[in-house]
N, C-alpha and C positions, 0 to 999 in steps of 0.2 A: 212644705219645706220639712216637716219632721217625717211626711213619708219620703221623700228624696233621700234625707240621711240614713233612715233605716233602709233603703234600698242600697246606698254605698256601702253601707257595714257590713250586710249579707253578702254582697260581692267580695268583699274583703277576706271574709272568714272563708268563703268557697276556694280563692285563690289560694289562701293560707295553706289550706287542707291539701290540695291538689299539691303544692311544693312539698309539703311533708310525705305525701306518697310517693313523690318521684325520688325523693332521697332514700326512702326506705327501700324502693325497689334498685337501685343502685349499690346501697349498702348489702343487699342478699346478694347482688351479682358479685361482688367483691368477694364475700366469704365463700361462695360456691366454687369461684377460681382458686382460692385459697386452698381449699379443702383438696380440689384436683391435683395442686402443684406437689401438695405433700404424701401423695400416694407414693407408692414404694418403686414403680417401675422407674429405670434410669431415664435420664432424657435422651434425646435422639434416638437413632435406630438400632436395635439390638438384635443380637443373633445369640443363640444358644447352641454351642457346639459340644460334642460329648463323644466319648469311646466308652464303650459298655459291651459287656460278655454274656451270653448265656451257656446251657449246659451245666455242668457241675460246679457249684460254687460253695464256699465256706460258710458253714452254718445255715444255709438256705437250702441245700441239695440241689437237685437238677431244676433249673428254672428256664422258662419259655421266654421271658422279657429280662433284660438285664437290670441289675439295682441300680444302676448310673441313669440308664433310660428312663428309668420310672420317674426319677428326680429330675432329670433334664425336660420331661414332658410336663411336670408340674410347674415348673419355674417359666417354661415359655408360656405356658396358659396364663399364668400369673401375670407375666409383664408385656405380654402379646408380642412375643419376640418371633422371629423365624429360626428355623432348626438345620443343624448340618451334622449328620451322624459321621462319626471318623470311622472309616471301613478300610482295612489293609486291603493292597491292591492284590497281594498274594495271602490269602489266609490260611495260615498253617497253624493257627493256634488250636492247642488240643480241648477236647469237650469235656476232659476230666481234670478233675482240680489239680491233684499232685503233679500229673504231666504239665499241666499249663503254667504252675509253678516254676517247674525246671525251664520251660522255654522263656519266661519272664526272666530269670535269672540269668541266663545266658545272652538274653539280651541285654541287660543292664552292664554284664561284665564286658562284653564287647562294645559298649556305648554304640549300639546300633541305631539306627535310622529306618524302620519301617517304611517302605512306600505308602503312601495313601490311595485309594483308588480314583476318588473323585476330588474336585477343588471348589472351593467358595467362589460362585460368581457374585462380582461386584462386589469384594470383600472392603474395599475402599468406604463404601456407602454406609458402614457399620461403625458407630462410636463405641459401644459397649459389647465385649464378647462374654458371654457367660460359659466358662470352660469346666466341662465335668470329666471325671476319670476316676476308675477305681485305684486303691492305693495297693501298688505291687512291690513288694520289698523295699517300703518305707520310702516310695517314691512314685513319680508319675510313670505309667508305662512309656517305654522308650518311643512310640508310635506319637503321644503327644507331644514330644519333643519335637517330632518332624514337622507336625502342625505348628509349631510355634515358630519355626524356623523358615518356614515357607511363606509367611506372610508380612507386610510391614505392619507393626504396632505400634509404629512412633505416634504418641498423642492419642493413644486409644486406652480404654480402661478395660481391665481384665478381672471379671468376677468369678473366683475359681469356685468349684462345690465337688466333693468327692463322697465316695461310698468306701466302708471300711468295715473289718471286724475286729477292732481294739487298738488300732496304731492311730486312730484321729486322723487329723489332717497332714500328718507326718512333715510340718514343717514347709508344706508344698509350696506356701505362699512367697517365701523367701526363693524357693529354687526357680519358680516361674520368673520372678522379680530379676533374676541373674540371668536367666534364657533371655528375656525381652527387657532390658534395662530403661527403655524409653517408653515403656507402658506405664500404668498407673494400676498395681496389681492390689486389688482389695482384700478384706478376710474371707477366709474358706469357710465355706458351710461343710461340715462333715456328719454324713449321715450313715448310720450302720445299715448294713446291706438287709439285714434281717428285719430292720423297720421299714425300710422301702417294700418289702415284699409283704409283710403281715400287718404293719401298723400304719396303714396310709396317712389317717386323719393325722396321726402325731408328726409326720414328715411335713405335712402341709403347714402345720402349726409352727414348726422350725423354720420353713421356708419363709413365712410371713414375718417371724420376728428378726430373721436375718436380712431381708430385704429393706426393712424399715431402720 
């Protein structure tokens, strides 16, 4: 009788330990899922769209990769997004800084809408659009307005980022929201062009903080 009772107690202890192990495993799965959900990447499918220039640029001299393109590639890698570069259909932008400023100002004065070479395939499949641009005369380049007016942003989220040399974001969040009132436009990440070229580690840190 005593041996049978001892055997029953041993079986009960084993079953109890097994149950505790199962609860712990489920608890760990829940924690892991929570950590994944809190990562900075936006929910749904994302696209990084950017307009960027090479040649002579303010404070950085002649560059082979545009300031905004550098930041765009960092963001795309961080959030696992597709990319689309806004390229003019007829690229007449000068490669010298002063001449580029003159053309940018003329486009702004004329409220121009320069044509874009390509289109985004299956744009409707993207929930979040990261939109990158340099600040030209305290505004987005006019070709970026061409992009905003070329697609239906109803219900989409726009996450803007820009490069500059002192003007910060130039209140472009509000300007984008005015252009696409049916979209949800988030806070702008403003990165100095010289940091994009010469201090990439600090830019990566800015991006991480901004995405959170």
